[in-house]
C-alpha positions as CSV (number, residue, x, y, z in Angstrom):
1,X,83.3,57.9,93.0
2,X,80.7,60.7,93.8
3,X,78.2,57.9,94.8
4,X,80.9,56.4,97.6
5,X,81.1,60.2,99.0
6,X,77.2,60.9,99.2
7,X,76.7,59.5,102.6
8,X,79.5,61.2,103.9
9,X,78.4,65.0,102.4
10,X,75.0,64.3,102.5
11,X,75.0,64.0,106.9
12,X,76.4,68.0,106.6
13,X,73.7,68.6,104.2
14,X,71.0,67.8,106.4
15,X,72.4,70.0,109.1
16,X,70.7,73.7,108.8
17,X,74.3,75.5,109.3
18,X,75.5,74.0,105.9
19,X,75.5,76.6,102.9
20,X,77.1,74.5,100.5
21,X,79.3,71.6,100.1
22,X,82.0,71.7,96.6
23,X,83.4,68.6,95.0
24,X,87.2,69.1,93.2
25,X,88.8,66.2,92.0
26,X,92.2,65.8,90.4
27,X,92.0,66.3,87.1
28,X,95.9,65.7,86.1
29,X,98.1,63.5,87.7
30,X,100.7,65.9,89.4
31,X,97.8,69.0,89.8
32,X,98.8,70.5,92.8
33,X,95.4,72.2,93.7
34,X,94.2,69.4,95.1
35,X,96.9,69.0,98.0
36,X,98.1,65.5,96.3
37,X,94.2,63.9,97.2
38,X,92.4,62.3,94.7
39,X,89.5,64.7,95.8
40,X,88.6,67.6,98.1
41,X,85.2,67.4,99.5
42,X,85.0,71.7,100.7
43,X,81.5,71.9,103.4
44,X,80.9,75.4,103.9
45,X,78.8,76.1,107.6
46,X,77.5,78.7,108.8
47,X,78.6,78.2,112.5
48,X,80.9,75.3,113.6
49,X,82.7,74.4,117.0
50,X,86.0,74.8,115.1
51,X,86.8,77.3,112.1
52,X,88.2,74.5,109.8
53,X,88.3,71.1,110.3
54,X,89.8,68.5,108.4
55,X,89.2,65.2,107.9
56,X,91.1,62.2,105.8
57,X,89.6,59.6,104.1
58,X,90.3,56.5,101.6
59,X,87.5,55.1,99.7
60,X,87.7,52.8,96.6
61,X,91.4,52.9,96.5
62,X,91.1,56.9,96.2
63,X,92.3,59.6,98.7
64,X,89.7,61.9,99.8
65,X,90.1,65.1,102.3
66,X,86.8,66.6,103.7
67,X,87.4,70.6,104.8
68,X,84.5,71.9,106.8
69,X,85.2,75.8,106.6
70,X,83.1,77.7,108.5
71,X,82.0,80.8,105.9
72,X,84.0,84.1,107.7
73,X,87.2,81.9,107.6
74,X,86.1,81.3,104.1
75,X,85.8,84.8,103.3
76,X,88.8,86.3,105.0
77,X,90.7,83.5,102.7
78,X,89.4,84.7,100.0
79,X,89.9,88.3,100.8
80,X,93.7,88.2,102.1
81,X,95.1,85.2,100.6
82,X,95.7,83.6,103.7
83,X,94.9,80.0,101.8
84,X,95.5,79.9,98.6
85,X,93.8,76.7,97.6
86,X,90.5,77.9,98.7
87,X,89.8,80.2,95.8
88,X,90.5,77.8,93.1
89,X,88.0,75.6,95.2
90,X,85.3,77.4,94.7
91,X,86.3,78.3,90.9
92,X,86.8,74.6,90.2
93,X,84.5,73.1,92.5
94,X,82.0,70.9,91.4
95,X,78.4,72.0,93.8
96,X,76.6,68.9,95.1
97,X,74.5,71.1,97.2
98,X,74.0,74.7,97.6
99,X,71.5,75.9,100.0
100,X,69.4,79.0,98.7
101,X,72.0,79.8,95.8
102,X,75.1,80.3,98.3
103,X,77.8,78.6,96.3
104,X,76.1,79.9,93.4
105,X,76.8,83.9,94.5
106,X,79.9,82.8,96.0
107,X,81.5,81.7,92.6
108,X,79.8,84.7,90.9
109,X,81.4,87.3,93.2
110,X,84.6,85.6,92.4
111,X,84.5,85.9,88.9
112,X,83.5,89.7,89.1
113,X,86.5,89.9,91.9
114,X,85.0,93.8,93.1
115,X,87.5,96.4,93.2
116,X,87.6,97.4,96.8
117,X,88.8,93.4,97.3
118,X,91.3,93.7,94.4
119,X,92.9,97.3,95.9
120,X,93.5,95.1,99.3
121,X,95.3,92.0,97.8
122,X,97.4,94.3,95.7
123,X,98.5,95.6,98.9
124,X,99.1,92.4,100.7
125,X,101.2,91.4,97.9
126,X,102.9,94.5,97.2
127,X,104.2,94.0,101.0
128,X,105.4,90.7,100.3
129,X,106.7,92.1,97.0
130,X,108.9,95.2,98.6
131,X,109.9,93.1,101.6
132,X,111.5,90.6,99.9
133,X,113.0,92.5,97.4
134,X,114.7,94.8,99.6
135,X,115.8,91.4,101.5
136,X,116.9,90.8,98.0
137,X,119.2,93.8,97.6
138,X,120.9,93.7,101.0
139,X,121.7,90.1,100.9
140,X,123.3,90.5,97.4
141,X,125.2,93.4,98.6
142,X,126.9,91.5,101.6
143,X,127.4,88.2,99.1
144,X,125.2,86.3,100.2
145,X,124.4,85.6,96.2
146,X,122.8,82.4,97.3
147,X,120.3,82.7,99.7
148,X,119.5,86.5,97.6
149,X,118.9,84.5,94.6
150,X,116.2,82.7,96.6
151,X,114.5,86.0,97.4
152,X,114.3,87.3,94.0
153,X,112.8,84.1,92.8
154,X,110.2,84.5,95.9
155,X,109.8,88.3,94.9
156,X,109.3,87.5,91.3
157,X,106.4,85.4,92.2
158,X,104.5,88.3,94.3
159,X,105.3,90.3,91.4
160,X,103.5,87.6,89.5
161,X,100.4,87.5,91.6
162,X,100.5,91.2,91.6
163,X,99.8,91.1,87.6
164,X,97.5,88.9,87.6
165,X,95.5,90.6,90.3
166,X,96.0,94.1,88.2
167,X,94.2,92.0,85.6
168,X,90.9,91.6,87.7
169,X,91.9,87.6,88.4
170,X,92.4,85.6,91.0
171,X,96.0,84.3,91.2
172,X,96.3,80.4,90.8
173,X,98.7,78.0,92.3
174,X,100.1,77.8,88.6
175,X,100.7,81.7,88.1
176,X,103.3,81.4,86.0
177,X,100.7,79.9,83.8
178,X,98.6,82.7,83.9
179,X,101.0,85.2,83.8
180,X,102.2,84.1,80.5
181,X,99.2,84.6,79.1
182,X,98.0,88.3,80.5
183,X,101.6,90.0,81.2
184,X,104.4,89.4,78.9
185,X,106.6,92.4,80.9
186,X,106.8,90.4,84.0
187,X,106.9,86.8,82.3
188,X,110.1,87.8,80.2
189,X,112.1,88.9,83.6
190,X,111.2,85.5,85.2
191,X,112.0,83.8,81.7
192,X,115.4,85.9,81.8
193,X,116.5,85.1,85.0
194,X,116.0,81.3,85.3
195,X,117.0,81.1,81.9
196,X,119.9,83.0,82.1
197,X,123.8,81.5,81.5
198,X,125.2,84.5,83.3
199,X,127.0,84.0,86.7
200,X,124.6,83.3,89.8
201,X,125.7,87.0,90.7
202,X,125.0,89.0,87.6
203,X,121.7,87.4,87.1
204,X,120.6,88.5,90.5
205,X,122.5,92.4,90.1
206,X,120.3,92.4,86.6
207,X,117.5,91.4,87.9
208,X,117.7,94.0,90.9
209,X,117.9,96.3,88.4
210,X,115.3,95.2,86.1
211,X,112.8,94.8,88.7
212,X,113.6,98.4,90.4
213,X,111.8,99.3,87.3
214,X,108.7,97.6,87.3
215,X,108.1,97.8,90.7
216,X,108.3,101.4,90.6
217,X,105.9,101.5,88.2
218,X,103.3,99.4,89.7
219,X,103.9,101.4,93.2
220,X,101.0,103.7,93.0
221,X,98.4,101.8,91.8
222,X,99.4,98.8,94.4
223,X,99.7,100.7,97.2
224,X,96.3,102.8,96.6
225,X,94.5,101.0,99.9
226,X,97.1,102.5,102.0
227,X,97.5,105.4,100.6
228,X,93.8,106.2,100.5
229,X,93.7,105.6,104.0
230,X,96.6,108.0,104.5
231,X,94.3,110.0,102.7
232,X,91.7,110.4,105.6
233,X,93.5,112.6,107.6
234,X,95.7,115.5,106.8
235,X,98.1,115.5,109.3
236,X,100.9,113.2,109.8
237,X,100.7,109.2,110.7
238,X,103.0,107.9,113.4
239,X,103.5,104.2,112.6
240,X,101.7,103.0,115.6
241,X,98.5,105.0,113.8
242,X,98.6,103.3,110.6
243,X,99.8,100.1,112.3
244,X,96.5,100.1,114.4
245,X,94.0,101.1,112.0
246,X,91.7,98.1,111.6
247,X,92.4,98.0,107.6
248,X,95.4,97.7,107.6
249,X,95.7,94.5,109.8
250,X,95.8,92.1,106.4
251,X,99.4,93.5,105.9
252,X,100.4,94.9,109.3
253,X,103.6,92.5,109.3
254,X,105.2,94.1,106.2
255,X,104.2,97.7,106.9
256,X,107.6,98.9,107.8
257,X,109.1,97.6,104.3
258,X,105.9,99.4,102.7
259,X,106.4,102.6,104.3
260,X,110.2,102.6,104.0
261,X,109.9,101.6,99.9
262,X,107.1,104.4,99.6
263,X,109.7,107.1,101.4
264,X,112.4,106.3,99.2
265,X,110.1,106.2,96.3
266,X,109.0,109.8,97.4
267,X,105.4,108.9,97.6
268,X,105.5,109.5,101.1
269,X,107.2,112.1,103.2
270,X,109.0,111.7,106.3
271,X,107.9,114.7,108.9
272,X,110.6,114.4,111.7
273,X,108.1,115.7,115.1
274,X,109.9,116.8,118.2
275,X,109.8,114.8,121.5
276,X,111.0,115.6,125.4
277,X,114.3,114.4,124.5
278,X,117.2,116.3,122.8
279,X,117.9,116.1,119.6
280,X,115.4,112.9,118.9
281,X,112.7,113.0,116.8
282,X,109.6,111.1,116.2
283,X,109.4,109.6,112.6
284,X,105.9,110.5,111.1
285,X,104.6,109.7,107.7
286,X,102.3,111.7,105.4
287,X,101.5,111.7,101.5
288,X,103.7,114.0,98.8
289,X,101.6,117.0,97.4
290,X,101.6,115.1,94.5
291,X,99.8,111.9,95.3
292,X,97.3,113.7,97.1
293,X,96.2,115.4,94.8
294,X,96.6,113.0,92.1
295,X,96.0,109.3,93.9
């Protein structure tokens, strides 16, 4: 198969903008890693007319997806989980062209998973977790049990990803296989929820209680990225100041849910600042003394 693909990727390998080419073949029939294709060709380039170009082929009865991705876009995907497949493609892919060992260094970086990148990824998934969990609680309280059930499953998925990142790994598409090996507490929550014979509303009720404990225990570590940013200023932050901070951008859409949760758990305090309007105050946010001194 590789011989048949060679004319396709060699055309790009001869271009000085091409940094590397990875070949990912489907190993199992139902594997999600290759997006349903038999083969993925990932071509990483320094510059290209498009950020991300995709072309589909059929060769010798096999389906092939060619992805040409700019290096800066790929790095953003890795750092923010923008396109989850990309990490697995790099880790599992066979290097068929590697200019100046770019692919080798990239694979090594993924194995190391530097702490600053981990903190950002934890913050992103924590934001999605608390938002989904809060929505699940609200739906449960209004009697929308089927929708609450879906949100609990989403929350468990984000919790699973968070557990994997905490251990220093990138979450895979098959994240529960990873969690089963490295975090029995989180896996047990998932197992109880999907295998319980309790009525739906009762399962949700029990899971809301169980997840609250698990999320709270992880909150300080998971929110470290945001808390460290807030420590750079002694005075309180307005929501607009936090939201516009350049380092907040990857999780700005979940920022309201994050702040609400951290206020609820007394990790962040609310400061009311008088405005020109009578009895109208602007809410600002500041770390609690305990967090300031211990985080």
